[in-house]
C-alpha positions as CSV (number, residue, x, y, z in Angstrom):
1,M,0.0,-0.6,0.4
2,D,1.2,3.5,-1.0
3,D,1.4,5.2,2.4
4,N,2.4,8.8,0.6
5,R,-1.1,9.8,-0.1
6,Y,-1.4,9.6,4.1
7,S,1.6,12.0,4.3
8,S,1.1,15.2,5.7
9,N,4.2,17.0,3.9
10,R,1.5,16.1,0.1
11,P,1.6,19.3,-1.8
12,R,-2.3,20.7,-1.1
13,R,-4.4,21.8,-4.3
14,K,-4.5,25.6,-4.9
15,V,-7.6,27.4,-4.8
16,S,-8.6,30.2,-7.4
17,R,-9.7,33.5,-6.0
18,R,-12.8,33.4,-7.5
19,T,-14.1,29.9,-5.9
20,Y,-13.0,31.8,-2.5
21,R,-14.9,34.5,-3.3
22,N,-18.2,32.7,-3.9
23,R,-17.4,30.2,-0.6
24,R,-17.0,33.8,1.4
25,L,-20.1,35.1,0.1
26,A,-22.1,31.8,0.9
27,A,-20.4,32.3,4.2
28,L,-22.0,35.5,4.7
29,A,-25.6,34.2,2.9
30,I,-25.8,31.4,5.5
31,I,-24.7,34.0,8.5
32,G,-27.6,36.7,7.0
33,F,-30.4,33.6,6.9
34,L,-29.4,32.5,10.5
35,V,-29.8,36.0,12.2
36,L,-33.0,36.6,10.5
37,L,-34.4,33.1,11.3
38,F,-33.5,34.6,15.1
39,V,-35.2,37.2,14.5
40,I,-38.3,36.3,13.3
41,L,-38.3,33.6,16.5
42,I,-38.0,36.3,18.7
43,A,-40.5,38.6,16.8
44,N,-43.1,35.5,17.4
45,A,-42.0,34.6,20.5
46,C,-43.4,38.9,21.9
47,K,-46.2,38.5,19.7
48,D,-47.5,35.1,21.4
49,K,-46.7,36.7,24.6
50,S,-49.0,39.8,24.2
51,A,-51.8,38.0,22.4
52,G,-54.3,37.2,25.3
53,K,-54.3,41.3,25.7
54,T,-57.2,42.9,24.1
55,S,-57.2,46.6,23.2
56,S,-59.7,49.8,23.4
57,K,-59.5,51.9,19.9
58,G,-59.1,55.7,21.4
59,K,-61.1,54.8,24.1
60,D,-60.2,54.2,27.8
61,T,-62.0,51.9,30.1
62,T,-62.9,52.4,33.7
63,T,-63.1,48.6,35.5
64,I,-65.1,47.8,38.7
65,T,-65.5,44.4,40.2
66,T,-68.1,43.4,42.3
67,T,-68.9,40.2,44.2
68,T,-71.6,38.0,43.6
69,T,-73.0,35.1,45.4
70,V,-74.7,31.9,44.3
71,T,-76.0,30.5,47.8
72,D,-76.9,26.2,47.1
73,P,-78.3,23.9,49.8
74,A,-74.9,22.3,50.5
75,V,-72.1,25.5,50.0
76,T,-72.2,29.0,49.4
77,T,-69.4,30.0,46.9
78,T,-68.9,33.7,45.8
79,A,-67.8,34.6,42.7
80,P,-66.3,38.1,41.3
81,T,-67.7,39.2,38.1
82,T,-66.7,42.6,36.1
83,T,-68.4,45.5,34.4
84,T,-66.6,47.5,31.8
85,V,-67.8,51.3,32.1
86,T,-66.4,52.8,28.9
87,E,-65.4,56.6,28.8
88,P,-68.4,58.7,28.3
89,V,-68.9,59.7,25.1
90,N,-70.4,62.4,22.3
91,E,-71.4,61.5,19.1
92,S,-74.8,64.3,18.6
93,D,-74.5,68.1,18.7
94,F,-75.6,68.0,21.9
95,R,-73.1,70.5,23.9
96,L,-72.3,70.1,28.2
97,D,-70.5,72.0,30.4
98,K,-69.0,68.8,32.0
99,Q,-69.3,65.3,30.9
100,T,-68.3,63.3,33.8
101,V,-69.2,64.1,38.3
102,S,-67.7,63.2,41.1
103,I,-70.5,63.1,44.0
104,M,-70.6,62.4,47.4
105,V,-73.6,59.3,47.6
106,G,-76.4,61.7,49.2
107,E,-75.3,64.4,47.3
108,K,-76.3,65.9,43.6
109,D,-75.2,67.7,40.8
110,M,-76.7,68.4,37.0
111,P,-74.9,69.0,33.9
112,R,-76.1,71.8,31.9
113,V,-76.8,71.7,28.2
114,L,-75.1,74.8,26.7
115,E,-76.8,73.7,23.2
116,Y,-79.1,71.2,21.4
117,P,-79.5,69.5,18.4
118,D,-81.6,70.9,15.6
119,G,-85.5,70.3,16.4
120,T,-84.7,70.0,19.6
121,L,-86.0,71.8,23.1
122,E,-85.7,71.6,26.5
123,A,-89.1,69.3,27.4
124,D,-87.5,66.9,24.6
125,E,-84.9,65.7,27.3
126,R,-84.3,62.3,28.2
127,W,-82.0,61.3,30.3
128,S,-81.9,58.0,31.8
129,T,-78.8,56.1,34.2
130,S,-76.7,53.1,34.1
131,D,-76.6,52.0,36.4
132,P,-79.5,52.7,38.8
133,S,-78.3,51.0,41.9
134,I,-75.0,53.8,41.6
135,A,-76.6,56.8,41.3
136,V,-80.4,58.5,40.1
137,V,-81.9,61.0,37.7
138,D,-84.7,62.9,37.1
139,A,-86.6,64.1,34.4
140,Y,-84.6,67.8,34.1
141,G,-81.4,66.0,34.5
142,H,-80.9,66.4,38.1
143,I,-78.1,63.7,39.2
144,T,-77.8,62.1,42.7
145,G,-74.9,59.2,44.2
146,V,-77.0,56.0,45.7
147,S,-74.0,53.9,46.6
148,P,-70.4,54.4,45.7
149,G,-69.2,53.2,42.3
150,V,-69.0,54.7,38.9
151,C,-71.8,54.6,35.9
152,L,-73.1,56.7,33.3
153,V,-76.0,58.6,32.8
154,T,-77.6,59.6,29.1
155,L,-79.3,62.5,28.2
156,K,-82.0,61.7,24.3
157,S,-83.1,63.5,22.4
158,A,-87.0,62.4,22.2
159,A,-87.6,64.7,18.9
160,D,-84.2,62.6,17.4
161,P,-82.7,59.2,19.7
162,K,-80.2,59.1,17.4
163,Q,-78.8,62.8,19.7
164,E,-77.7,61.4,22.5
165,V,-74.6,62.2,24.8
166,Q,-72.9,60.4,28.0
167,I,-71.9,61.6,31.5
168,K,-69.4,59.8,33.7
169,V,-70.8,59.6,37.0
170,T,-68.4,58.8,40.3
171,V,-69.3,58.4,43.3
172,R,-67.4,58.1,46.1
173,G,-68.6,57.2,50.1
174,S,-70.5,59.4,52.2
175,A,-69.5,61.2,55.8
176,S,-70.3,60.0,58.5
177,D,-72.3,62.1,60.3
178,N,-75.4,62.7,58.6
179,D,-76.0,65.7,60.9
180,S,-72.9,67.5,59.5
181,T,-73.4,70.4,59.1
182,T,-71.0,71.3,56.5
183,S,-69.6,70.6,52.7
184,P,-66.2,69.3,52.1
185,Q,-65.8,72.9,50.2
186,S,-67.1,75.0,53.6
187,S,-66.5,75.2,56.9
188,R,-69.3,77.9,57.5
189,A,-71.0,78.4,60.5
190,E,-73.8,76.1,61.6
191,A,-77.4,78.1,60.9
192,P,-79.7,77.9,64.1
193,A,-82.9,76.7,63.9
194,P,-85.8,79.9,63.9
195,S,-87.2,80.1,67.5
196,V,-90.7,79.4,68.3
197,D,-93.6,81.4,68.1
198,D,-96.0,81.0,70.6
199,T,-98.9,82.4,68.7
200,E,-102.5,80.7,68.9
201,G,-103.1,78.5,66.0
202,L,-99.7,77.5,65.0
203,T,-98.7,73.7,64.8
204,Y,-95.6,72.7,65.5
205,V,-94.0,69.5,65.5
206,N,-90.5,68.5,67.7
207,G,-89.8,72.7,67.7
208,V,-90.8,72.9,63.5
209,L,-93.8,74.8,62.4
210,L,-95.4,72.5,59.7
211,V,-97.7,74.5,57.4
212,N,-99.4,72.7,54.5
213,K,-102.9,71.0,53.2
214,E,-103.5,69.6,56.5
215,Y,-102.4,72.4,59.1
216,G,-103.0,76.1,58.3
217,V,-102.2,79.5,60.3
218,P,-104.7,81.9,61.5
219,A,-105.7,85.0,58.9
220,T,-104.4,87.2,61.1
221,Y,-100.9,85.8,61.0
222,S,-99.0,88.7,59.4
223,P,-95.7,88.4,60.2
224,P,-92.8,89.9,58.2
225,L,-89.8,87.7,56.8
226,N,-88.1,86.0,59.3
227,S,-84.8,87.7,60.6
228,L,-83.2,84.8,60.2
229,C,-84.1,83.8,56.9
230,Y,-83.0,86.4,55.8
231,E,-80.4,86.9,56.9
232,Q,-79.0,83.3,56.2
233,F,-80.5,83.5,52.8
234,S,-78.1,86.4,51.8
235,L,-75.4,84.3,52.6
236,L,-76.5,81.5,50.2
237,T,-76.7,84.3,47.1
238,S,-73.3,85.1,48.0
239,A,-71.9,81.2,48.2
240,A,-74.1,81.0,44.7
241,A,-72.4,83.9,43.3
242,K,-69.0,83.3,44.1
243,E,-69.6,80.5,41.5
244,G,-71.5,82.7,39.2
245,L,-74.6,82.3,39.9
246,K,-77.2,84.4,40.5
247,I,-80.1,83.3,42.9
248,Y,-82.3,86.1,44.2
249,I,-86.1,87.0,46.2
250,C,-88.9,86.5,44.0
251,T,-91.5,85.9,46.3
252,G,-90.9,86.4,50.7
253,F,-94.0,86.7,53.0
254,R,-97.0,87.1,51.4
255,S,-100.3,87.5,53.6
256,Y,-103.7,85.7,53.8
257,K,-105.4,88.7,51.3
258,D,-103.0,88.1,49.4
259,Q,-102.8,84.5,48.9
260,E,-106.2,84.3,49.1
261,K,-106.6,86.5,45.8
262,I,-104.0,84.3,43.9
263,Y,-105.5,81.1,44.8
264,E,-109.0,82.5,43.4
265,E,-107.4,82.9,40.4
266,S,-105.7,80.0,40.0
267,V,-108.8,77.9,40.6
268,K,-110.6,80.3,37.5
269,T,-107.6,79.0,35.5
270,Y,-107.2,75.2,35.8
271,G,-109.8,74.4,38.2
272,E,-110.0,73.9,41.9
273,T,-108.1,70.2,41.6
274,M,-105.3,71.1,39.3
275,A,-105.1,74.1,41.5
276,D,-104.5,72.0,44.7
277,T,-101.8,70.9,43.8
278,C,-99.8,74.4,42.2
279,T,-101.4,76.8,44.9
280,A,-101.9,77.1,48.4
281,S,-105.3,77.9,49.8
282,P,-105.6,81.4,52.0
283,G,-104.0,80.2,55.4
284,H,-102.1,76.9,54.7
285,S,-99.4,78.9,52.4
286,E,-96.1,78.4,54.3
287,H,-95.4,82.0,52.1
288,Q,-97.0,83.5,55.3
289,T,-95.4,82.4,57.8
290,G,-92.4,84.4,56.7
291,L,-89.8,81.4,56.6
292,C,-89.9,80.6,52.8
293,V,-88.5,82.3,50.2
294,D,-89.6,81.6,46.1
295,C,-86.1,81.7,43.9
296,N,-86.1,83.8,40.4
297,T,-88.9,82.3,39.0
298,A,-91.7,81.0,40.7
299,D,-92.1,77.8,37.4
300,S,-91.0,75.0,36.3
301,S,-88.4,76.1,33.4
302,F,-86.1,76.6,36.8
303,G,-86.0,73.3,37.6
304,Y,-83.4,73.6,34.5
305,T,-80.6,76.0,36.0
306,A,-77.5,75.4,37.1
307,E,-78.8,77.7,40.4
308,A,-82.1,75.1,40.6
309,A,-78.7,71.9,40.8
310,W,-77.2,74.1,43.1
311,L,-79.8,74.9,45.6
312,E,-80.2,71.3,45.5
313,Q,-77.3,70.4,46.3
314,H,-75.7,73.5,48.8
315,A,-79.9,74.8,50.2
316,H,-79.0,72.2,53.1
317,E,-76.0,74.2,54.5
318,F,-77.8,77.4,54.6
319,G,-80.5,76.1,56.5
320,F,-83.0,75.6,53.8
321,I,-84.6,72.3,52.5
322,I,-86.7,71.7,48.9
323,R,-89.8,71.7,50.5
324,Y,-91.7,70.5,47.8
325,P,-89.0,68.1,46.1
326,L,-89.3,65.7,42.9
327,G,-91.0,62.2,43.6
328,K,-92.7,63.1,47.0
329,E,-96.1,65.4,45.5
330,S,-98.1,62.1,46.9
331,I,-97.2,63.0,50.4
332,T,-96.9,66.7,50.3
333,G,-99.7,67.0,48.1
334,R,-97.5,69.9,45.6
335,Q,-95.9,69.6,42.4
336,Y,-92.4,69.2,42.5
337,E,-90.9,73.4,43.0
338,P,-87.2,73.5,42.8
339,W,-87.6,77.1,43.6
340,H,-89.6,77.3,47.2
341,I,-86.8,77.0,49.4
342,R,-88.1,77.0,53.5
343,Y,-86.2,77.8,56.6
344,V,-85.8,75.2,59.1
345,G,-81.4,75.5,60.4
346,S,-79.3,73.6,58.9
347,K,-78.6,70.7,61.8
348,I,-83.1,70.0,60.0
349,A,-82.1,70.8,56.7
350,S,-78.9,68.3,56.7
351,R,-80.3,65.6,58.2
352,I,-83.4,65.9,55.8
353,H,-81.4,66.6,52.5
354,N,-78.7,63.0,53.0
355,S,-81.8,61.5,54.1
356,G,-83.5,61.5,51.1
357,V,-87.0,62.9,53.0
358,C,-90.2,65.5,52.4
359,L,-90.5,68.2,56.0
360,E,-94.1,65.3,56.6
361,E,-91.6,62.2,56.1
362,Y,-89.4,63.6,58.7
363,L,-91.6,65.2,61.1
364,G,-93.6,61.7,60.9
365,V,-97.0,63.2,59.9
366,A,-96.8,62.0,55.7
């Protein structure tokens, strides 16, 4: 056997420059391919990692987690459920002064409509809430906090249902002291209750003068507007003015004879049954006590104003209540009058405001 072919001293075969260059190009191509393959594998791994995530196009969301308890005769389990509230949307021609509201439990607020869609009037407003357990809204757009949480309040046009705008409502927990006479923005002193008048023929329940369809005052009873009532009303108007609102006296004290004329005119115009829901009969008007004020304008249009919403939220801080609130017509015997406020002192006014009752319910005579 010839061993020369295994010898390390055997001369090597020369490689041409062209072949050497081709081999280098092939090696670079292989390395480039391997790098590209590595990049593709990394990209796929990142894509798989984020596959479980969902995206919301142009919308932020607030997630609320609640707990639902399911009871079985043998076992009770608790499972979390999730409700997602999107940010408020306005794709209509409604224009509001705000699209977010933040209130405490029991507090109220009202977004102001600055501009309506063509063909839509105030009377065409239709308000609704996505979750009445968190916040409710009345026909005028007054939003009331019920329990902590987040929901959406929607305003639609009855004339054109496609026109709608949403308001995000955040309700925070209520203060622990229901007798508090101040708001989070206020540290004003307590407004004292009016003194008891020992004039014969007046009815007091727990120190509060009661005047309604059942309880009246003598025809000869003619006090001026109570000085304490006027003083607190002046403080109220000053506080409202600081927020750019104008609240003034439309009617203060009204005598028996003046009320008699107004009632007779109302009966002629509307009939006695209807008149009794919007006008007090003589001797049964709170205006004759000197302890109430009609604000700005005594008609339903006032309920749509920012001043009315402010009174709903802050009147109790100055010792006043909305005497004839919405939803209590069957108890008070009177239609909703957002302009009519009655002075009782801030302690009682705060209790009535925080509990959501009317004066008759608070006094236990409903």
